[in-house]
BABA-399146 format. One line per 4 residues: number of its first residue (from 1); their letters; for each residue x, y, z of C-alpha. Coordinates in steps of 0.5 Angstrom, whole numbers. Example, Ala and Ser with C-alpha at 12.3 -4.5 7.8 and 13.67 -1.06 7.14 Angstrom:
BEGIN
1) AS) 25 -9 16 | 27 -2 14
end
This chain:
BEGIN
1) XXXX) 14 -127 -158 | 14 -121 -163 | 18 -119 -168 | 18 -111 -169
5) XXXX) 19 -106 -174 | 19 -98 -176 | 15 -95 -181 | 16 -87 -181
9) XXXX) 16 -86 -174 | 10 -91 -173 | 12 -97 -169 | 9 -104 -171
13) XXXX) 7 -109 -167 | 7 -116 -172 | 6 -122 -169 | 10 -128 -169
17) XXXX) 6 -136 -169 | 8 -139 -163 | 10 -146 -163 | 7 -151 -159
21) XXXX) 10 -157 -157 | 6 -163 -160 | 1 -166 -156 | -3 -172 -157
25) XXXX) -9 -171 -159 | -14 -172 -153 | -18 -179 -153 | -25 -179 -153
29) XXXX) -26 -180 -145 | -21 -174 -145 | -26 -171 -149 | -32 -174 -145
33) XXXX) -29 -172 -138 | -27 -165 -138 | -31 -160 -135 | -35 -155 -139
37) XXXX) -31 -156 -145 | -26 -151 -141 | -20 -150 -146 | -14 -153 -144
41) XXXX) -7 -149 -140 | -3 -149 -146 | -8 -145 -149 | -9 -139 -144
45) XXXX) -1 -138 -144 | 0 -137 -151 | -6 -132 -150 | -3 -129 -145
49) XXXX) 4 -128 -148 | 1 -125 -154 | -3 -120 -151 | 4 -119 -147
53) XXXX) 8 -117 -153 | 2 -112 -156 | 2 -109 -149 | 10 -107 -149
57) XXXX) 10 -105 -156 | 5 -99 -155 | 9 -97 -149 | 15 -97 -152
61) XXXX) 11 -93 -158 | 9 -88 -152 | 13 -81 -151 | 16 -80 -146
65) XXXX) 13 -74 -142 | 19 -70 -138 | 18 -63 -135 | 22 -57 -139
69) XXXX) 23 -49 -139 | 25 -44 -143 | 32 -40 -143 | 31 -34 -140
73) XXXX) 34 -27 -139 | 35 -24 -132 | 40 -23 -126 | 45 -29 -123
77) XXXX) 49 -28 -116 | 55 -33 -114 | 55 -32 -106 | 59 -36 -102
81) XXXX) 56 -38 -96 | 61 -38 -89 | 61 -39 -83 | 63 -34 -77
85) XXXX) 63 -31 -70 | 63 -24 -67 | 70 -22 -66 | 69 -17 -60
89) XXXX) 75 -10 -62 | 79 -13 -57 | 80 -19 -51 | 84 -17 -46
93) XXXX) 85 -21 -40 | 86 -17 -34 | 91 -18 -28 | 96 -16 -23
97) XXXX) 102 -14 -22 | 104 -15 -15 | 102 -22 -11 | 97 -21 -6
101) XXXX) 90 -24 -3 | 84 -22 -7 | 79 -17 -3 | 73 -16 -7
105) XXXX) 71 -17 -14 | 66 -11 -16 | 64 -15 -23 | 61 -22 -26
109) XXXX) 59 -25 -33 | 56 -20 -38 | 57 -13 -33 | 58 -8 -38
113) XXXX) 64 -3 -34 | 66 4 -36 | 74 6 -37 | 77 7 -31
117) XXXX) 72 3 -26 | 74 -1 -21 | 74 -9 -23 | 78 -12 -17
121) XXXX) 82 -10 -10 | 87 -14 -7 | 88 -13 1 | 92 -6 1
125) XXXX) 94 -5 8 | 102 -7 8 | 101 -2 1 | 98 4 6
129) XXXX) 102 3 11 | 109 3 6 | 106 10 3 | 105 13 11
133) XXXX) 111 11 12 | 114 14 6 | 110 20 8 | 113 20 14
137) XXXX) 120 20 12 | 119 26 6 | 117 29 13 | 123 29 17
141) XXXX) 128 30 12 | 124 37 10 | 125 38 18 | 131 37 17
145) XXXX) 133 42 12 | 129 47 16 | 132 46 22 | 140 47 18
149) XXXX) 137 53 15 | 135 56 22 | 141 54 26 | 146 57 20
153) XXXX) 141 63 21 | 142 64 28 | 149 64 28 | 149 70 23
157) XXXX) 144 74 28 | 149 72 33 | 156 76 30 | 151 81 27
161) XXXX) 149 83 35 | 156 82 37 | 159 88 32 | 154 92 34
165) XXXX) 156 93 41 | 162 92 39 | 161 99 35 | 158 102 41
169) XXXX) 163 102 47 | 169 104 41 | 165 110 40 | 164 110 47
173) XXXX) 173 109 48 | 172 103 51 | 175 99 46 | 180 100 40
177) XXXX) 180 100 34 | 183 94 33 | 178 90 37 | 172 93 33
181) XXXX) 176 91 26 | 176 84 29 | 169 85 31 | 168 86 24
185) XXXX) 172 81 21 | 168 76 25 | 161 78 22 | 164 76 16
189) XXXX) 166 70 17 | 160 67 21 | 156 70 14 | 161 66 10
193) XXXX) 160 60 14 | 154 60 15 | 153 60 7 | 158 54 7
197) XXXX) 153 51 12 | 147 52 9 | 150 50 3 | 152 43 4
201) XXXX) 145 43 10 | 141 45 3 | 144 39 -2 | 143 35 4
205) XXXX) 138 36 5 | 135 37 -2 | 138 29 -3 | 133 26 3
209) XXXX) 128 30 0 | 129 27 -6 | 129 19 -3 | 124 20 1
213) XXXX) 119 24 -5 | 122 16 -9 | 120 12 -3 | 113 15 -3
217) XXXX) 112 14 -10 | 114 7 -9 | 109 6 -5 | 103 9 -8
221) XXXX) 105 4 -15 | 105 -1 -10 | 99 1 -7 | 96 3 -13
225) XXXX) 97 -5 -16 | 92 -7 -11 | 86 -3 -16 | 84 -8 -21
229) XXXX) 81 -3 -26 | 78 -4 -33 | 82 -2 -39 | 77 1 -43
233) XXXX) 69 1 -44 | 68 -6 -44 | 64 -13 -43 | 66 -17 -37
237) XXXX) 66 -24 -41 | 69 -29 -36 | 70 -28 -28 | 77 -32 -26
241) XXXX) 78 -31 -18 | 73 -30 -12 | 75 -26 -6 | 79 -30 -1
245) XXXX) 84 -32 -7 | 92 -32 -7 | 94 -28 -14 | 100 -28 -17
249) XXXX) 104 -23 -21 | 101 -24 -28 | 96 -29 -26 | 90 -27 -30
253) XXXX) 84 -25 -27 | 79 -22 -31 | 77 -23 -39 | 74 -18 -43
257) XXXX) 71 -16 -49 | 72 -8 -51 | 67 -4 -54 | 68 -1 -61
261) XXXX) 67 -3 -68 | 63 -10 -69 | 67 -14 -73 | 66 -21 -75
265) XXXX) 71 -27 -77 | 70 -33 -82 | 74 -38 -85 | 74 -39 -93
269) XXXX) 76 -44 -97 | 83 -43 -100 | 79 -44 -107 | 75 -39 -106
273) XXXX) 81 -34 -105 | 80 -31 -112 | 73 -29 -111 | 75 -26 -104
277) XXXX) 76 -18 -105 | 76 -12 -100 | 70 -7 -99 | 65 -13 -102
281) XXXX) 59 -14 -99 | 55 -20 -96 | 49 -21 -92 | 50 -23 -86
285) XXXX) 45 -28 -79 | 45 -30 -72 | 44 -37 -72 | 41 -35 -65
289) XXXX) 37 -30 -70 | 35 -33 -77 | 30 -29 -79 | 34 -22 -77
293) XXXX) 40 -19 -83 | 45 -14 -83 | 49 -12 -88 | 57 -12 -87
297) XXXX) 63 -12 -92 | 69 -15 -92 | 75 -11 -89 | 81 -15 -88
301) XXXX) 83 -22 -92 | 90 -26 -88 | 96 -26 -92 | 96 -33 -91
305) XXXX) 93 -39 -91 | 92 -44 -85 | 95 -50 -89 | 93 -55 -84
309) XXXX) 86 -53 -85 | 87 -50 -93 | 82 -43 -90 | 84 -37 -90
313) XXXX) 81 -32 -85 | 76 -27 -87 | 75 -20 -82 | 69 -17 -84
317) XXXX) 66 -10 -81 | 59 -9 -80 | 56 -4 -82 | 50 -3 -77
321) XXXX) 51 -8 -72 | 45 -10 -69 | 44 -10 -61 | 44 -17 -60
325) XXXX) 50 -19 -63 | 54 -21 -57 | 62 -24 -57 | 63 -30 -61
329) XXXX) 56 -31 -62 | 56 -36 -69 | 54 -32 -75 | 52 -34 -83
333) XXXX) 56 -31 -88 | 53 -29 -95 | 59 -26 -99 | 57 -24 -106
337) XXXX) 63 -26 -111 | 60 -24 -118 | 53 -23 -121 | 51 -21 -128
341) XXXX) 45 -17 -131 | 41 -21 -135 | 44 -25 -136 | 42 -32 -141
345) XXXX) 41 -37 -135 | 38 -44 -133 | 36 -48 -128 | 43 -51 -124
349) XXXX) 39 -58 -124 | 38 -58 -131 | 46 -58 -133 | 50 -64 -133
353) XXXX) 57 -65 -132 | 58 -57 -129 | 64 -58 -125 | 68 -62 -132
357) XXXX) 71 -57 -138 | 63 -59 -142 | 57 -59 -138 | 51 -60 -142
361) XXXX) 45 -60 -142 | 39 -64 -146 | 34 -60 -151 | 27 -62 -156
365) XXXX) 28 -62 -162 | 23 -65 -166 | 21 -69 -161 | 27 -72 -158
369) XXXX) 31 -71 -153 | 38 -68 -157 | 44 -67 -152 | 48 -60 -152
373) XXXX) 55 -58 -150 | 55 -50 -147 | 60 -46 -144 | 58 -44 -137
377) XXXX) 58 -38 -134 | 56 -35 -126 | 54 -40 -122 | 50 -40 -117
381) XXXX) 45 -43 -112 | 40 -44 -116 | 42 -41 -124 | 46 -42 -128
385) XXXX) 50 -37 -133 | 50 -40 -141 | 55 -35 -145 | 55 -40 -150
389) XXXX) 51 -46 -154 | 44 -43 -152 | 39 -38 -154 | 33 -35 -151
393) XXXX) 27 -39 -152 | 30 -45 -152 | 27 -51 -148 | 31 -55 -143
397) XXXX) 29 -61 -140 | 30 -61 -132 | 27 -68 -131 | 32 -74 -134
401) XXXX) 32 -77 -140 | 36 -81 -144 | 39 -77 -151 | 35 -79 -157
405) XXXX) 29 -81 -154 | 23 -80 -156 | 19 -74 -151 | 13 -71 -150
409) XXX) 15 -64 -146 | 10 -61 -141 | 11 -54 -137
end
């Protein structure tokens, strides 16, 4: 036991007499029986207690050693880190508009294809036969139209020959003027009839030709539908059919990722929505290549929030996409949402209650730890901007200590 008092800043440890219960004095026999004059147990207990009290006083009087750092000025940046994926320019699923049997699949996953390249061929035997039949119908219609025209022309030529003979006979006096007039009238009538027949035949023939042409167009379209081609330059991401498969109209056969401007899609917490703006820069790295980084910028922010997740979709344009990027590859996106140059900063670990309206730090003053309330600004990954409450050069503690505790600062 000890009583402690303070004189200035010096802690004085004052021993207090230890009361020991009364013990009968040893008899002469007990004295003579002691070994080598050893002291009794109670004496050693009292001595140990006294030493412990003295040591405790010495420890309590020693200042606590803590690490501190000076308040300095430097640039501070607040960064939002998001996880996203490489989003292809478009992801069309190509299919067919007609039923059929897959005859050939000319590509596999990972193949790069060009616009218009044949990807899948269906069995086209029936479609080709339909085209051949339609072309035959067109040839027949044209032949009939030509035949009608030739028949009308033959009739006109015949009446004209008859008129020439009549005129010859009339000149020789073998026929009368009336007969000549009848021959002339017959030629006129034949010509009128031929013109009318030609007109009717031509109209009919024209209609037949047009119908035949329409049948050809339909047959050729059906034939073209047996060919599945690439709508644009792309990469094949999924092959969904094999030769021999029976497919139906609208069934997807392949999935593509079109070649174009590379875009990233990420989802940010709605709490960060106020910090996001179109055009803000970002530093990106693919999880597969963490040491390689490239730049991007926010190109679009979704106009609505995902109610279930509490997130907002953010799309970023890549300024110069590296060749190793692949569709749906996972990337880490670091977006600088706030930056201040030459700001007064302290280490983030030195600030207490940072998420509250009154954050505070411990500063060294007169050899003691003193609590100081501050106003924080930009909160970076490792630094916090101090708007008010500290001045450049002050020392803040970066190790825990109780306010008011005597301290000894080390750098």
